[in-house]
N, C-alpha and C positions, 0 to 999 in steps of 0.2 A: 179385748179379743185381738186387736191389732198388734199389741205388744207381744202377745203369745206367739203369733205367726212370725213376727220379726225375730224373736228369740229362737224359734224353731229353725228358721233359715240360718241364723248365725251359728247355731249348734251344728247343723248339717254341714255348712261350709267349713267350720272348724274341724269337724271329723274328717272331711275330705282332705283338708290341708295336712292334718296329722298323718293320715295314711300315705299321702304323697311324699311327705318329708321322710317318713320311715322307709318307704320304698326306694327313694333316691339314695338315702344313706346306705341301705343294703346293697344296692347296685354299685355304688362307689367303693364300698369295702371289697366287693368281689373283684372289681377292676384293679384296685390297689394290690390285692393279694395276687392276682394273675400277673400284673406288671412286675411285682416284686420277685415272683418265682422266675419269670422269663429273664429278668435282669440280674438275677442272683443277689437280691438285696436282703440283708440281714433282717430277721424278724423284729429286732428292736427298732430299727429304722422305720419299718412298716407301722409299728405301734404309734410312733410320733405322727405319721401321716393319718392314721385312723383317728387319733385324737383331734387333729386339726379339722378333719372332715366332719366329725361329730359336732365340733364347735361351730363350724360354718353352717351346716344344715339346721341345727337346732336354733342357732341365732336367727337365721332367716325365718324359720317357722314362728318363733316368738314375735318377731317384728310384724309378720303378716297377720298373725292372729290378733295382736293388739290393735292393728288397724281395722280389722274386720269388726271387732267389738266396739268400735266407735271412739277410740282415743283420738283426741284432736292432733292432727298431723303437725301443727306448729309447736304445740307443747311437747310432743314426742320427740321432734327433732332437737329442741332445746335440751331435753333430758339426755338424748344420745350424744350430742356434742359435748355436754358437760362430762359425761362418763368417759368419752374418748380423750378429752383434755386431761383428766386425772390419770388415765392409763398412760397417755403420752408422757406426762411428767415422770411417772414411775419408770418408764422405759428409758428416758434420758438419764435418769440416775443409774440405771443398770444397762447401759448401752452395749456392754460387752456380751451380756446374756442374749440380748436381742440379735446382735450381729452373729453370734454363734448359732443360734437357732435358724436364722435366715440362711447362713452358709450351709448348715446341715440339709436344709430343704433343697438348696441348689445342688449340692453333691448328690442327693438322692435322685433328683429328677433329670438333671441335664449334664452330669459329669461322667466321663467314661470310667472313672475309678470304681473298682469293685473289690470286695473282700478277697484276699489271697493274692492280689496283684503285687508284683515287686516294683517299687517306686523309688525315686530319688526326689527329695524336697530341694527345690532350687533356692538356696540361700548362701550368701557369701560367707557368713560367719560359721555355719555348721555344715557338716557333711553327713546328712541323714539318708542312708540308703538301706532299704529293707523291705519287709513284707507287711502288707496291711492286714491286721488281725481283726479289727472291729471299727465301726464308725457309729458313734452314738449321737444323741441330740446335741452334744457340745464338743466332743473330742474325737480325734482320729487316733486309734491305738495302733502302734507299729513296732515290730520286732526288727531291730537293726541287724546288719550283717555280723557285727561283733557280739550279738547276743543281748544287747540292752533292749528293754521294753520302754519305749518313749510314748508320751501322750502329747498330741499337738492340738491346740484349739482349732476347730473347723474354720473359723474366720481367717486364721493364718494360712491354712491350706489353700484357700481361695486367693488370698493376697500374695503369698509367696509364689504360688504355682508349683506344680509337680510334673515330673517326667515319668511316664509309665514305661518301665523297662521291659516288663513281661506280664501279660495277662495270665491269670490262673485258669487253665482249661478245665481242671477237675471240678471247680465250683459250679460252672455252668452245666457240665454234663450230668452231675448228680441231681441238680434241680430239675433238669428235663426228664430224667428217669423217674423221679418221684411224682411229677405232675401227670404222668401217663397212667 
């Protein structure tokens, strides 16, 4: 009888945790969507942040639920550290992928660069001046003044630096009209 009550409590707490995780995930998606519209962020960039948000909330949910169901904390921490070590080794082998994803997140959240902006990449070897067409998870796509379409890895945009010559006013105004 005691085990039945214990299982009922664990099931109830698990249900509450699942509801809270789904609620927080829903609220974060709304906030990301609203921030993306206000900041005129491309839908493809928002999808990356949605994916990372899902990964974070569901990961936290799985960890909390396994702890509720009585998994030994010491064994669980050994398991998690082993998984993180394997993932870390994989990322060291693909460091450029990780740095591009990190640079894309930085460009998304804290850089004034927006789609449609006219920019100049600050590099001694190349003279790239043109309009930003798209920013994906790994690349910045740009149409140069002489008509070439170039692709620059996002980690180079962060490393080299850019000069924003002119912000695109049309992108921000159309997003504000659509959100009303």
